[in-house]
N, CA, C and O of each residue as an XYZ file, in Angstrom:
768
protein
N     -19.825     18.677     -9.398
C     -18.513     19.385     -9.307
C     -17.523     18.292     -8.999
O     -17.760     17.461     -8.121
N     -16.368     18.283     -9.741
C     -15.316     17.437     -9.643
C     -14.508     17.717     -8.322
O     -14.619     18.816     -7.777
N     -13.742     16.791     -7.831
C     -12.777     17.159     -6.662
C     -11.561     17.602     -7.521
O     -11.272     17.013     -8.562
N     -10.892     18.614     -7.069
C      -9.705     19.218     -7.385
C      -8.565     19.056     -6.469
O      -7.494     19.633     -6.651
N      -8.799     18.281     -5.500
C      -7.601     18.009     -4.545
C      -6.930     16.730     -5.008
O      -7.418     15.851     -5.717
N      -5.590     16.799     -4.416
C      -5.191     15.547     -4.501
C      -5.444     14.260     -3.515
O      -5.047     13.110     -3.702
N      -6.100     14.690     -2.575
C      -6.621     13.788     -1.576
C      -7.788     13.183     -1.913
O      -8.879     13.667     -1.614
N      -7.634     12.021     -2.595
C      -8.879     11.207     -3.267
C      -9.189     10.168     -2.615
O     -10.317      9.732     -2.846
N      -8.401      9.478     -1.679
C      -8.754      8.203     -1.204
C      -9.097      8.461      0.342
O      -8.341      9.152      1.024
N     -10.173      7.928      0.833
C     -10.701      8.060      2.133
C     -10.262      6.890      2.923
O     -10.060      7.026      4.130
N     -10.091      5.689      2.302
C      -9.740      4.597      3.244
C      -9.218      3.463      2.240
O      -9.581      3.450      1.064
N      -8.412      2.587      2.735
C      -7.947      1.449      2.101
C      -8.058      0.457      3.143
O      -7.556      0.641      4.252
N      -8.805     -0.770      2.779
C      -9.183     -1.864      3.626
C      -9.028     -3.218      3.111
O      -9.338     -3.479      1.949
N      -8.539     -4.144      3.957
C      -8.688     -5.579      3.615
C      -9.383     -6.019      4.616
O      -9.176     -5.668      5.778
N     -10.420     -6.963      4.198
C     -11.227     -7.659      5.099
C     -11.184     -9.105      5.008
O     -11.043     -9.526      3.859
N     -11.279    -10.069      6.031
C     -11.424    -11.453      5.787
C     -12.804    -11.717      5.395
O     -13.678    -10.863      5.246
N     -12.938    -13.164      5.219
C     -14.246    -13.836      4.635
C     -15.359    -13.428      5.695
O     -16.523    -13.328      5.307
N     -15.036    -13.195      6.998
C     -16.054    -13.081      7.955
C     -16.297    -11.475      8.248
O     -17.136    -11.103      9.067
N     -15.520    -10.617      7.535
C     -15.924     -9.328      7.773
C     -14.762     -8.437      8.681
O     -14.634     -7.215      8.766
N     -14.037     -9.446      9.269
C     -13.074     -8.803     10.324
C     -11.860     -8.085      9.535
O     -11.515     -8.381      8.391
N     -11.373     -7.259     10.208
C     -10.382     -6.475      9.713
C      -8.960     -7.052      9.632
O      -8.398     -7.414     10.666
N      -8.455     -7.133      8.615
C      -6.940     -7.639      8.340
C      -5.984     -6.261      8.271
O      -4.942     -6.172      8.920
N      -6.400     -5.383      7.542
C      -5.503     -4.215      7.273
C      -6.663     -3.013      7.104
O      -7.698     -3.174      6.458
N      -6.352     -1.970      7.699
C      -7.228     -0.641      7.536
C      -6.412      0.596      7.686
O      -5.663      0.753      8.650
N      -6.547      1.427      6.786
C      -5.956      2.772      6.890
C      -7.009      3.703      6.244
O      -7.413      3.651      5.082
N      -7.408      4.643      7.305
C      -8.151      5.702      7.071
C      -7.293      7.063      6.910
O      -6.471      7.406      7.760
N      -7.550      7.778      5.779
C      -6.956      8.984      5.474
C      -7.737     10.302      5.638
O      -8.865     10.436      5.163
N      -7.094     11.286      6.335
C      -7.534     12.747      6.400
C      -6.818     13.593      5.652
O      -5.596     13.452      5.647
N      -7.402     14.592      4.905
C      -6.573     15.501      4.360
C      -5.873     16.467      5.431
O      -6.505     16.853      6.414
N      -4.516     16.848      5.198
C      -3.799     17.450      6.219
C      -3.781     18.978      6.047
O      -3.350     19.746      6.907
N      -4.365     19.408      4.673
C      -4.368     20.978      4.543
C      -5.972     21.256      4.453
O      -6.828     20.471      4.047
N      -6.153     22.611      4.951
C      -7.433     23.049      4.622
C      -7.952     23.229      3.326
O      -7.211     23.353      2.350
N      -9.248     23.253      3.254
C      -9.873     23.290      1.846
C      -9.776     24.838      1.401
O      -9.777     25.705      2.276
N      -9.693     25.172      0.067
C      -9.634     26.346     -0.262
C     -10.988     27.184      0.058
O     -11.894     27.174     -0.775
N     -11.106     27.834      1.144
C     -12.192     28.682      1.456
C     -11.730     30.035      2.297
O     -10.606     30.178      2.778
N     -12.593     30.808      2.366
C     -12.442     32.135      3.228
C     -12.362     31.943      4.526
O     -11.824     32.804      5.223
N     -12.919     30.699      5.122
C     -12.856     30.465      6.489
C     -11.653     30.098      6.979
O     -11.046     29.164      6.456
N     -11.097     30.845      8.150
C      -9.625     30.638      8.581
C      -9.671     29.505      9.581
O      -8.613     28.962      9.900
N     -10.796     29.118     10.087
C     -10.705     28.075     11.026
C     -10.874     26.743     10.304
O     -11.836     26.524      9.568
N      -9.868     25.828     10.549
C      -9.684     24.618      9.838
C      -9.962     23.459     10.843
O      -9.401     23.395     11.937
N     -10.807     22.608     10.422
C     -11.098     21.539     11.301
C     -10.997     20.258     10.402
O     -11.639     20.219      9.352
N     -10.288     19.320     10.752
C     -10.185     18.127      9.946
C     -11.576     17.330      9.803
O     -12.036     16.772     10.800
N     -12.175     17.281      8.701
C     -13.322     16.588      8.668
C     -13.171     15.224      8.019
O     -12.863     15.162      6.829
N     -13.369     14.142      8.729
C     -13.191     12.759      8.310
C     -14.643     12.137      8.633
O     -15.273     12.511      9.623
N     -15.101     11.240      7.806
C     -16.353     10.651      7.912
C     -16.006      9.527      8.816
O     -17.013      8.843      8.996
N     -15.011      9.086      9.432
C     -14.765      8.031     10.259
C     -13.796      8.576     11.373
O     -12.605      8.283     11.271
N     -14.195      9.303     12.366
C     -13.233      9.932     13.140
C     -12.782      8.796     14.340
O     -11.640      8.760     14.798
N     -13.670      8.053     14.685
C     -13.206      6.943     15.749
C     -13.294      5.577     15.410
O     -13.990      5.169     14.481
N     -12.549      4.801     16.199
C     -12.482      3.336     15.807
C     -13.895      2.723     15.681
O     -14.168      1.874     14.832
N     -14.849      3.250     16.660
C     -16.270      2.497     16.525
C     -16.849      2.864     15.180
O     -17.293      1.998     14.426
N     -16.842      4.195     14.869
C     -17.319      4.419     13.341
C     -16.688      3.596     12.410
O     -17.332      2.982     11.559
N     -15.330      3.529     12.521
C     -14.694      2.600     11.498
C     -15.147      1.243     11.437
O     -15.471      0.784     10.342
N     -15.222      0.445     12.614
C     -15.594     -0.778     12.703
C     -17.187     -0.967     12.141
O     -17.530     -1.868     11.375
N     -18.098      0.100     12.699
C     -19.450      0.010     12.022
C     -19.553      0.177     10.608
O     -20.331     -0.529      9.967
N     -18.770      1.129     10.007
C     -18.566      1.200      8.532
C     -18.266     -0.077      7.968
O     -19.023     -0.561      7.126
N     -17.072     -0.765      8.411
C     -16.485     -2.023      7.831
C     -17.513     -3.162      7.994
O     -17.636     -3.912      7.026
N     -18.273     -3.396      9.097
C     -19.200     -4.399      9.151
C     -20.427     -4.157      8.342
O     -20.983     -5.125      7.823
N     -20.936     -2.864      8.176
C     -22.042     -2.545      7.205
C     -21.614     -2.788      5.808
O     -22.381     -3.315      5.003
N     -20.322     -2.393      5.471
C     -19.928     -2.579      4.129
C     -19.629     -3.980      3.685
O     -19.793     -4.400      2.539
N     -19.126     -4.731      4.812
C     -18.975     -6.109      4.266
C     -20.377     -6.747      4.159
O     -20.619     -7.473      3.195
N     -21.258     -6.523      5.048
C     -22.739     -7.075      4.870
C     -23.369     -6.810      3.338
O     -23.949     -7.637      2.635
N     -23.094     -5.480      3.049
C     -23.633     -5.106      1.852
C     -22.920     -5.632      0.470
O     -23.517     -5.692     -0.605
N     -21.519     -6.011      0.673
C     -20.848     -6.487     -0.414
C     -20.575     -7.897     -0.493
O     -20.071     -8.404     -1.495
N     -20.931     -8.618      0.657
C     -20.689    -10.120      0.800
C     -21.662    -10.644     -0.395
O     -22.826    -10.331     -0.645
N     -20.907    -11.418     -0.951
C     -21.539    -12.312     -2.209
C     -22.169    -11.446     -3.194
O     -23.236    -11.791     -3.702
N     -21.595    -10.336     -3.513
C     -22.336     -9.230     -4.384
C     -21.512     -9.572     -5.736
O     -20.328     -9.896     -5.654
N     -22.072     -9.502     -6.786
C     -21.511     -9.529     -8.115
C     -20.725     -8.362     -8.671
O     -19.851     -8.489     -9.529
N     -21.145     -7.061     -8.051
C     -20.647     -5.801     -8.709
C     -19.210     -5.486     -7.974
O     -18.841     -6.103     -6.975
N     -18.555     -4.589     -8.518
C     -17.141     -4.308     -8.028
C     -17.081     -2.806     -7.450
O     -16.019     -2.241     -7.185
N     -18.404     -2.210     -7.284
C     -18.433     -0.709     -6.979
C     -19.891     -0.602     -6.235
O     -20.910     -1.139     -6.671
N     -19.826      0.077     -5.199
C     -21.119      0.349     -4.453
C     -21.053      1.797     -3.987
O     -19.984      2.406     -4.032
N     -22.162      2.354     -3.544
C     -22.241      3.530     -3.163
C     -22.751      3.245     -1.562
O     -23.826      2.676     -1.370
N     -21.977      3.642     -0.543
C     -22.190      3.198      0.772
C     -21.957      4.289      1.781
O     -20.773      4.573      1.965
N     -22.904      4.989      2.505
C     -22.596      6.060      3.442
C     -22.003      7.164      2.826
O     -21.060      7.734      3.375
N     -22.510      7.586      1.589
C     -22.136      8.813      1.028
C     -20.406      8.633      0.537
O     -19.586      9.551      0.517
N     -20.179      7.341      0.204
C     -18.707      7.127     -0.154
C     -18.879      6.072     -1.363
O     -19.678      5.138     -1.437
N     -17.972      6.457     -2.220
C     -17.916      5.346     -3.404
C     -16.896      4.451     -3.007
O     -15.802      4.872     -2.630
N     -17.216      3.057     -3.073
C     -16.325      2.032     -2.570
C     -16.187      1.011     -3.775
O     -17.157      0.432     -4.265
N     -14.789      0.842     -4.227
C     -14.621     -0.204     -5.154
C     -13.930     -1.403     -4.519
O     -13.089     -1.151     -3.656
N     -14.149     -2.555     -4.801
C     -13.656     -3.701     -4.108
C     -13.274     -4.698     -5.027
O     -13.651     -4.611     -6.196
N     -12.526     -5.698     -4.618
C     -12.430     -6.887     -5.196
C     -12.188     -7.976     -4.404
O     -11.337     -7.877     -3.519
N     -12.858     -9.118     -4.587
C     -12.640    -10.286     -3.519
C     -11.592    -11.262     -4.141
O     -11.751    -11.692     -5.284
N     -10.616    -11.574     -3.442
C      -9.493    -12.490     -3.895
C      -9.494    -13.577     -2.849
O      -9.211    -13.421     -1.662
N      -9.794    -14.523     -3.350
C      -9.823    -15.968     -2.451
C     -10.633    -15.735     -1.157
O     -11.858    -15.641     -1.233
N     -10.015    -15.641     -0.006
C     -10.805    -15.535      1.186
C     -10.721    -14.064      1.813
O     -11.161    -13.885      2.949
N     -10.153    -12.995      1.073
C     -10.195    -11.683      1.610
C     -10.832    -10.741      0.376
O     -10.886    -11.007     -0.825
N     -11.222     -9.742      0.976
C     -11.760     -8.630      0.150
C     -10.925     -7.330      0.195
O     -10.658     -6.900      1.317
N     -10.514     -6.701     -0.805
C      -9.766     -5.543     -0.777
C     -10.550     -4.366     -1.286
O     -11.011     -4.391     -2.427
N     -10.755     -3.141     -0.337
C     -11.428     -2.014     -0.653
C     -10.678     -0.866     -0.856
O      -9.589     -0.715     -0.301
N     -11.241      0.091     -1.723
C     -10.671      1.398     -1.796
C     -11.868      2.207     -1.609
O     -12.866      1.840     -2.229
N     -11.947      3.159     -0.928
C     -13.088      4.146     -0.409
C     -12.573      5.688     -0.846
O     -11.502      6.205     -0.531
N     -13.529      6.206     -1.572
C     -13.325      7.658     -1.806
C     -14.658      8.481     -1.645
O     -15.721      7.885     -1.465
N     -14.604      9.645     -1.702
C     -15.861     10.531     -1.372
C     -16.621     10.410     -2.735
O     -16.142      9.853     -3.722
N     -17.799     10.963     -2.684
C     -18.787     10.998     -3.777
C     -18.359     11.824     -4.929
O     -18.889     11.686     -6.031
N     -17.402     12.691     -4.701
C     -16.771     13.614     -5.641
C     -15.720     12.785     -6.521
O     -15.306     13.380     -7.517
N     -15.327     11.748     -6.337
C     -14.363     11.125     -6.815
C     -14.594     10.209     -8.145
O     -15.604      9.536     -8.353
N     -13.753     10.287     -8.783
C     -13.866      9.438    -10.251
C     -13.832      7.977     -9.924
O     -12.773      7.552     -9.463
N     -14.757      7.200    -10.078
C     -14.866      5.803     -9.731
C     -13.869      5.093    -10.594
O     -13.234      4.182    -10.063
N     -13.651      5.370    -11.796
C     -12.817      4.693    -12.649
C     -11.259      4.771    -12.119
O     -10.535      3.775    -12.129
N     -10.832      6.028    -11.665
C      -9.697      6.375    -11.066
C      -9.523      5.571     -9.845
O      -8.431      5.014     -9.739
N     -10.472      5.382     -8.801
C     -10.401      4.453     -7.893
C     -10.320      2.950     -8.210
O      -9.634      2.172     -7.547
N     -11.043      2.611     -9.233
C     -10.815      1.128     -9.615
C      -9.365      1.015    -10.190
O      -8.790     -0.054     -9.986
N      -8.706      1.990    -10.885
C      -7.510      1.862    -11.416
C      -6.560      1.553    -10.201
O      -5.735      0.647    -10.322
N      -6.654      2.323     -8.954
C      -5.882      2.285     -7.728
C      -6.021      0.752     -7.290
O      -5.038      0.055     -7.040
N      -7.286      0.318     -7.224
C      -7.571     -1.052     -6.835
C      -6.873     -1.946     -7.625
O      -6.157     -2.782     -7.072
N      -6.972     -1.903     -8.915
C      -6.508     -2.990     -9.681
C      -4.863     -3.066     -9.653
O      -4.261     -4.139     -9.618
N      -4.235     -1.804     -9.672
C      -2.735     -1.985     -9.390
C      -2.329     -2.416     -8.025
O      -1.290     -3.055     -7.859
N      -3.131     -2.082     -7.025
C      -2.808     -2.735     -5.796
C      -2.911     -4.102     -5.675
O      -2.034     -4.744     -5.097
N      -4.011     -4.683     -6.217
C      -4.193     -6.059     -6.312
C      -3.180     -6.935     -7.111
O      -2.677     -7.988     -6.719
N      -2.976     -6.314     -8.293
C      -1.760     -6.770     -8.955
C      -0.501     -6.830     -8.230
O       0.151     -7.873     -8.255
N      -0.092     -5.802     -7.581
C       1.095     -5.830     -6.895
C       1.068     -6.730     -5.644
O       2.066     -7.328     -5.241
N      -0.092     -6.783     -5.084
C      -0.160     -7.823     -4.124
C       0.050     -9.245     -4.572
O       0.720    -10.049     -3.923
N      -0.551     -9.520     -5.710
C      -0.240    -10.883     -6.300
C       1.285    -10.996     -6.641
O       1.825    -12.096     -6.521
N       1.908    -10.056     -7.003
C       3.413    -10.205     -7.382
C       3.991    -10.457     -6.143
O       4.563    -11.535     -5.985
N       3.930     -9.496     -5.067
C       4.640     -9.681     -3.910
C       4.490    -10.919     -3.109
O       5.434    -11.462     -2.536
N       3.045    -11.422     -3.088
C       2.850    -12.629     -2.493
C       2.682    -13.815     -3.173
O       2.101    -14.798     -2.713
N       3.244    -13.723     -4.390
C       3.510    -14.878     -5.392
C       2.133    -15.596     -5.668
O       2.071    -16.825     -5.632
N       1.075    -14.851     -5.933
C      -0.106    -15.156     -6.426
C      -0.926    -16.105     -5.285
O      -1.890    -16.839     -5.504
N      -0.291    -15.875     -4.099
C      -1.037    -16.487     -2.875
C      -1.713    -15.397     -2.089
O      -1.273    -15.170     -0.962
N      -2.827    -14.625     -2.586
C      -3.280    -13.567     -1.880
C      -4.425    -14.163     -1.161
O      -5.509    -14.353     -1.713
N      -4.152    -14.492      0.227
C      -5.184    -15.020      1.146
C      -4.896    -14.524      2.440
O      -3.925    -13.793      2.632
N      -5.805    -14.930      3.497
C      -5.662    -14.338      4.777
C      -4.510    -14.725      5.305
O      -3.864    -13.836      5.860
N      -4.005    -15.938      5.291
C      -2.807    -16.520      5.778
C      -1.666    -15.883      5.334
O      -0.771    -15.531      6.101
N      -1.643    -15.696      4.017
C      -0.285    -15.125      3.423
C      -0.260    -13.441      3.527
O       0.782    -12.814      3.337
N      -1.277    -12.928      3.786
C      -1.229    -11.449      4.092
C      -0.877    -11.264      5.662
O      -0.208    -10.279      5.973
N      -1.247    -12.058      6.540
C      -0.816    -11.939      7.822
C       0.652    -12.421      7.985
O       1.393    -11.858      8.791
N       1.049    -13.405      7.264
C       2.439    -13.803      7.517
C       3.426    -12.730      6.739
O       4.565    -12.637      7.197
N       3.063    -11.871      5.540
C       3.677    -10.888      5.003
C       3.205     -9.621      5.225
O       3.320     -8.795      4.321
N       2.638     -9.285      6.378
C       1.865     -8.050      6.520
C       2.855     -6.784      6.355
O       2.478     -5.669      5.995
N       4.080     -7.113      6.653
C       5.004     -5.868      6.316
C       4.984     -5.485      4.825
O       4.907     -4.314      4.456
N       5.053     -6.483      4.030
C       5.169     -6.292      2.373
C       3.690     -5.676      2.041
O       3.628     -4.727      1.259
N       2.604     -6.159      2.578
C       1.380     -5.777      2.196
C       1.205     -4.385      2.688
O       0.476     -3.694      1.976
N       1.724     -3.797      3.781
C       1.600     -2.468      4.344
C       2.367     -1.605      3.325
O       1.906     -0.547      2.895
N       3.697     -2.169      2.919
C       4.472     -1.338      2.102
C       3.868     -1.148      0.572
O       3.948     -0.151     -0.145
N       3.345     -2.206      0.347
C       2.492     -1.996     -1.107
C       1.573     -1.093     -1.037
O       1.565     -0.225     -1.909
N       0.643     -1.075     -0.056
C      -0.400      0.024      0.215
C       0.221      1.407      0.335
O      -0.325      2.359     -0.223
N       1.363      1.564      1.054
C       2.020      2.785      1.319
C       2.603      3.370      0.056
O       2.662      4.581     -0.154
N       3.058      2.382     -0.821
C       3.611      2.711     -2.001
C       2.599      3.155     -3.100
O       2.978      3.809     -4.071
N       1.170      2.743     -2.903
C       0.216      3.022     -3.694
C      -0.653      4.385     -3.215
O      -1.142      5.224     -3.972
N      -0.702      4.369     -1.876
C      -1.404      5.899     -1.512
C      -0.629      6.129     -0.167
O      -0.322      5.338      0.725
N      -0.420      7.444     -0.316
C       0.287      8.135      0.799
C      -0.781      9.352      1.416
O      -0.937     10.420      0.824
N      -1.307      9.093      2.379
C      -2.089     10.186      3.231
C      -3.322     10.480      2.345
O      -3.730     11.641      2.345
N      -3.962      9.559      1.590
C      -5.019      9.740      0.747
C      -4.727     10.111     -0.681
O      -5.627     10.245     -1.510
N      -3.234     10.302     -0.997
C      -2.990     10.858     -2.287
C      -2.682      9.647     -3.139
O      -2.005      8.754     -2.630
N      -3.071      9.538     -4.271
C      -2.549      8.364     -5.201
C      -1.230      8.547     -5.698
O      -0.993      9.534     -6.395
N      -0.206      7.596     -5.389
C       1.144      7.813     -5.734
C       1.203      6.882     -7.039
O       1.686      7.419     -8.035
N       0.849      5.794     -7.136
C       1.169      4.943     -8.197
C      -0.183      4.009     -8.526
O      -0.991      3.745     -7.635
N      -0.320      3.593     -9.740
C      -1.210      2.690    -10.004
C      -0.869      1.315    -10.892
O      -1.719      0.473    -11.182
N       0.351      1.262    -11.214
C       0.844      0.298    -12.041
C       1.369     -0.843    -10.977
O       2.323     -0.624    -10.230
N       0.709     -1.974    -10.989
C       1.115     -2.952    -10.207
C       2.696     -3.386    -10.200
O       3.277     -3.695     -9.159
N       3.274     -3.372    -11.398
C       4.505     -3.846    -11.472
C       5.559     -2.940    -10.610
O       6.433     -3.370     -9.857
N       5.266     -1.620    -10.900
C       6.081     -0.438    -10.132
C       5.956     -0.574     -8.767
O       6.931     -0.501     -8.019
N       4.750     -0.780     -8.359
C       4.467     -0.847     -6.851
C       5.260     -2.116     -6.360
O       5.922     -1.982     -5.331
N       5.257     -3.160     -6.907
C       5.790     -4.369     -6.417
C       7.305     -4.291     -6.622
O       7.978     -4.961     -5.839
N       7.833     -3.700     -7.393
C       9.256     -3.449     -7.711
C       9.860     -2.604     -6.434
O      10.994     -2.839     -6.016
N       9.113     -1.721     -5.917
C       9.469     -0.907     -4.737
C       9.180     -1.598     -3.352
O       9.402     -1.058     -2.268
N       8.636     -2.909     -3.527
C       8.523     -3.580     -2.350
C       9.092     -4.689     -2.653
O       8.627     -5.503     -3.451
N      10.439     -4.839     -1.868
C      11.398     -5.981     -2.353
C      11.452     -6.784     -1.042
O      11.425     -6.313      0.095
N      11.540     -8.176     -1.426
C      11.877     -9.258     -0.321
C      13.404     -9.095      0.094
O      14.304     -8.779     -0.684
N      13.532     -9.340      1.327
C      15.028     -9.302      1.841
C      15.697    -10.463      1.055
O      15.058    -11.450      0.690
N      17.042    -10.286      0.814
C      17.975    -11.229      0.036
C      18.047    -12.395      0.832
O      18.154    -12.382      2.059
N      17.980    -13.486      0.062
C      18.117    -14.774      0.735
C      19.824    -15.014      0.994
O      20.733    -14.426      0.409
N      19.926    -15.926      1.917
C      21.456    -16.223      2.151
C      22.173    -16.705      1.079
O      23.380    -16.472      1.014
N      21.502    -17.467      0.063
C      22.348    -17.889     -1.045
C      22.686    -16.973     -1.958
O      23.712    -17.158     -2.611
N      21.917    -15.856     -2.166
C      22.238    -14.759     -2.929
C      23.276    -13.735     -2.508
O      23.753    -12.897     -3.272
N      23.592    -13.879     -1.192
C      24.661    -12.917     -0.734
C      26.055    -13.562     -1.053
O      26.269    -14.760     -1.238
N      26.885    -12.620     -1.079
C      28.390    -12.992     -1.639
C      29.051    -13.018     -0.318
O      28.986    -12.094      0.493
N      29.708    -14.156     -0.139
C      30.470    -14.386      1.310
C      32.014    -14.089      0.821
O      32.661    -14.609     -0.088
N      32.351    -13.100      1.728
C      33.833    -12.596      1.549
C      34.593    -13.204      2.616
O      34.155    -13.001      3.748
N      35.622    -13.897      2.504
C      36.462    -14.311      3.666
C      37.694    -13.337      3.798
O      38.547    -13.226      2.917
N      37.700    -12.675      4.930
C      38.859    -11.913      5.125
C      39.845    -12.539      6.257
O      39.770    -12.295      7.461
N      40.715    -13.332      5.671
C      41.897    -13.959      6.511
C      43.063    -13.317      6.471
O      43.023    -12.270      5.825
N      44.246    -13.639      7.018
C      45.366    -13.047      6.920
C      45.849    -12.781      5.457
O      46.167    -11.700      4.962
N      45.829    -14.129      4.833
C      46.335    -14.033      3.620
C      45.566    -13.116      2.595
O      46.259    -12.498      1.787
N      44.286    -12.980      2.556
C      43.494    -12.226      1.923
C      43.749    -10.562      2.158
O      43.797     -9.716      1.265
N      43.883    -10.359      3.477
C      44.225     -8.964      3.684
C      45.741     -8.594      3.273
O      46.045     -7.447      2.943
N      46.552     -9.526      3.315
C      47.925     -9.119      2.841
C      47.867     -8.992      1.401
O      48.420     -8.052      0.831
N      47.184     -9.951      0.744
C      47.264     -9.520     -0.773
C      46.467     -8.220     -1.037
O      46.917     -7.458     -1.894
N      45.436     -7.922     -0.447
C      44.945     -6.597     -0.634
C      45.745     -5.578     -0.450
O      45.764     -4.572     -1.159
N      46.526     -5.814      0.623
C      47.535     -4.475      0.884
C      48.623     -4.383     -0.068
O      48.972     -3.289     -0.512
N      49.280     -5.670     -0.469
C      50.250     -5.534     -1.554
C      49.767     -5.202     -2.844
O      50.642     -4.928     -3.665
N      48.452     -5.155     -3.268
C      47.969     -4.725     -4.481
C      47.724     -3.248     -4.185
O      47.973     -2.540     -5.161
N      47.338     -2.644     -3.190
C      47.092     -1.187     -2.851
C      48.568     -0.716     -2.953
O      48.702      0.294     -3.643
N      49.683     -1.218     -2.426
C      50.845     -0.784     -2.301
C      51.528     -0.478     -3.611
O      52.217      0.527     -3.788
N      51.277     -1.479     -4.587
C      51.659     -1.430     -5.957
C      50.900     -0.304     -6.729
O      51.515      0.334     -7.584
N      49.798     -0.077     -6.506
C      48.867      1.083     -7.133
C      49.401      2.336     -6.684
O      49.452      3.252     -7.505
N      49.873      2.553     -5.327
C      50.237      3.960     -4.846
C      51.575      4.171     -5.351
O      51.874      5.360     -5.470
N      52.544      3.247     -5.712
C      53.795      3.366     -6.001
C      53.730      4.001     -7.410
O      54.560      4.827     -7.790
N      52.664      3.552     -8.183
C      52.643      4.123     -9.578
C      52.369      5.540     -9.758
O      52.623      6.189    -10.773
N      51.800      5.990     -8.630
C      51.447      7.382     -8.746
C      52.803      8.292     -8.371
O      53.575      7.979     -7.465
N      52.943      9.337     -9.125
C      53.915     10.249     -8.711
C      53.344     11.653     -8.167
O      52.610     12.420     -8.791
N      53.797     11.800     -6.990
C      52.961     13.027     -6.178
C      54.020     14.301     -6.100
O      53.682     15.352     -5.555
């Protein structure tokens, strides 16, 4: 049976070449499943930091130097892509469509390449961590897929403007006087 919920992503991870966490975000659905049971308990496969780190270590050891881009690991579908010295993972439940998960991964990796100017490596991710986190947040929100187009994601994650692109306006006495005179002429033209 397919998943009919919007909550499709269990986790988004970025691990370095040694399997250490650079970025990790685990998602849990905030709404109960449709059932007659009135008691709702959040069910997440990775409730504690220890289980998350254990999952990440096992996942890295399984995918390290592997040629595939999708694995089944601990009852989760994991799609991943190795770029330079980092690996980007998207984790979903067994009910999810792996093609859809891979589309999310592709869009996210494309956005990271645009935002980081084709320098997707551990150092650039750490130096631009805020932009990486924004790109992931623009792609996935609480486990819900928002966008899969890399260009659209990158356009929402913009770099702050440089000083050479900003317009410098000098407001000295003469400039203020000229602005006042211009406004005065315009107001005289109106008949009240």
